[in-house]
C-alpha positions, 0 to 999 in steps of 0.5 A, a space after each residue: 726742576 731736581 738738584 741732581 737732574 741740573 747737575 746732570 744737565 749741567 756737567 753734560 752742557 759743560 763738557 760737551 762745550 768743552 769738545 765743541 770748543 776743542 772741535 772749533 778749535 780743530 778745524 781752526 786748525 785745518 782751515 790754516 794750514 789748507 790757506 798757508 800754500 794759497 797766502 804765500 804765493 801771493 806772491 808768485 810770479 804771473 805768466 800767460 798759459 793756455 787750457 790744453 786738457 779739460 775733462 770731469 773723472 769720476 772718482 770713489 770715496 774707497 774701493 766699496 761698489 756703493 761708496 758714492 761716486 762724485 765728479 771732479 773737475 780735472 783742466 791740463 794747462 801749459 805755460 812760459 816761466 824762466 824760457 822754460 815750457 811748464 804743464 801743471 794742472 793745479 787750478 786752486 791749493 788743498 782738495 780738488 773740489 768734488 762734486 756729487 751732482 756732474 752739471 755741478 762740476 761741468 759748470 765749473 770745467 766750463 770757467 777753463 774751456 779747451 784752449 783758454 788763455 789764462 793767467 797762471 802764477 808760478 812760484 819763482 823759486 820753482 818754476 813747475 809749481 804754479 797754479 790758476 786762482 791764488 785761493 784756498 775754497 775748502 779753508 773758507 768753509 772750514 774757517 766758517 764752520 769753525 766759527 758757528 761751532 765755537 759760538 755754538 759752543 760758548 753759547 752751551 758753556 754759557 747755558 751751564 754755567 747759567 742753570 741754577 745751581 752751578 755753583 752753590 
């Protein structure tokens, strides 16, 4: 290959891999931000609760008539903490689980049938703040995506340096 073509290819590989490394760091930061509340909830108190509402809501990403339709499981539960009764809706931390297929949303919702007894985790300093699962499901996905992007970017960066003619 001609020297200028190799140099251009090296520069493009280095430039793109540097951008991807920055992107991987941003994804990792987002994963940590989403996981932080779940980590803090490990010390939350437990209470017995009961599912009082469970349904699927249909949502779109924007006001556009052609926007993608998402199905989101919605759950409400009641519990007692510090002598008072509370109602909460949060199943887990982070963004709600949106499903493109209604049957997938119904499978998720099947975990929370109306009348089911559940363990509720609530913040002892603010008992109205509660969750059913002390997890942030999107945080793990973002973390693994960051690891994959980081690995590919590192490989591309190494390839750019290994091409002949990088250092004259």
